[in-house]
C-alpha positions, 0 to 999 in steps of 0.5 A: 212169307205168304203175307209178303208174296201176296203184297208183292203180287198186289203191289210190285212197286213195294218190293223195292222197299224190302232189302232183306230176304223174304223170310227175314222180312216176314219174321220181323213183320210178324214180330213188330205187327204182333207187338203193336196188336198186343199193346193196343189196349194201352195207348202209351205202350202202343205209341212206343211200339209204333215209334220204334217201328217208325225209326226202323223205316225212316230211310224209306219214302212212305206215302199214302198210296203205298200204305193203302196198297199194303193195307188192301193186300194184307186185308185181302189175304186175311179174307182169303185165309181166315174163314171167320174174318168178319166185317168188324174185324176187317174194319178194325184191322184197316184202322190199325194199319192206317194208324201205323202208316200215318205214324210212319209218314209223320215220323219221317216228315218230323224226325228226318230233319231233326236227325240230319241236324244232329248228324251235321252238328256232330260232324262240325263238332268232330271236325273241330277248329284245328281241322277248320283252320287247316282247311282254310290254310290249304285253300289260302296256299292254293290261292297264292300258288294260283296267283303266283302262277298267273303272275309268272305267266304274265311276266314271261309273256311281256318282252318290253324293256321297261317292264323287264326293268320294273320286274327287276326292281320289284325282285330286288325290293324286299317284301315284308310279310306281315303274316309272319311277324304278326303274332297269332291270337293263340300263340300264348294260349296253351291247351286250347280245345280244338275238337269235341273230345278236347272240349268235352274233357275241358268242360268236365274239369270246368264244371267241377267233375274231373277225375271223380267222374271217370264214367263220363269218358266211357260215354264220350268213347261211345258217343260217336256210335250213338249219334251216327245210329240215332235213326236205327233203333235196333243198333241204337239199343245195342250201342246203349246196351254196350255202354250200359255194360261199361257203366255197370263196372263204375263204382259210384253213381252215374248221373246221366243229366250231368253228362248231357250238360257237359256234351251240350256245352261242348257242342255249343262251343263249335256251332255258332248258329246254335238255336232252338232247333239244335236244342230240341234235336239234341235234347231229344237225342239225350232223352232217348239215350237216357231212356234206353240206359234207364231201362237196363238199370239193375238188369245187367247184374241179374243177367250176370248171376243167371249166366253164372248159374247156367255155366256152372250146370255142366249138364245144361251146358253140355246139352246146349253145346251139342245142339246149338249147331243142329238148331242153327242149321235147321233154321238157316241151312245155308249156314252149313257151307261155313262150317267145315270143322269136325264135330269136336271143333264145333263143340269148342266154338259153341262152348267158347261162344257161351263163355263170351256171353258171361265174359262180356258182363264181367269184362265188357271192354276187353271182350268187345275188343276180342269180338271185334278182332274175331269179326275182322278175322272172319270178314 
């Protein structure tokens, strides 16, 4: 916390960029900055750490002046607190902070338009042609009602006899409505896909996958959460972990490149102005999803086995159940205000929580629904 106290004192304007409590922000900073330093010996690992940091800061307007203010305040604090902070150490730390700051500025400039393009494209695909036609029809009805209202106003405002005679003739003349008699081009077409989900399922069959690839439906169900959180690395990782749990229950191979082909074909059906920028943006999105899912390959089964061993050890389980709340209250004293139950009830809550960690591996979909319901009851 001392770090951010010094930074906010040196540059008060930076305080508006940090929304979380100071303790939470400080913990995240130490963890993220420490990871970059630990990976400094490997160019690829360090770039990956900085990229993750960049995605967490996409929403913030970071510029050179703010990076310099942050760097100078941090270095001054190191000078004050570290007696052996040499000139070389200061130079190296300044170099590292400049690199991170420059990367954050670059990523916001380079990736923000890409993310906005992904979001806008997704909204168009979700909207679908059916909703598009509905909007057009509503607008047409409004225009006709407005035109009819104006015509009636003119009709009431005119009191001349020959205009009344013409109006009477016009009222007695049958008007043919070509729109009612003209058949729609979709009248003889059944099951035409009208939104992304329908087009996705249509392309699954058209490309020869069909019922043999039920895991594609799992990806489709999670796709909206993945797309809408593409700029939030932490949430994106959580969504991929949830999807990986679902996919782990599929008996058979999961070829992510296949679902990418189906999804891109479905998107192109709704985006008439699809170009190279769209292709680049969505290819980048799917590459991130595939990377996050591949990182979990084989790990979930190991986690489930370790959890089973832990749950079978009554002594270890009892120790955690009895001490988890004590540790929680030590870390977050304000949390005590939310727990008014007896000690026995708190032990039951802790035990049930541990059971859910195993349950989400065994029955992920059902457990996610239970947790969602539990969350709603505690809103």
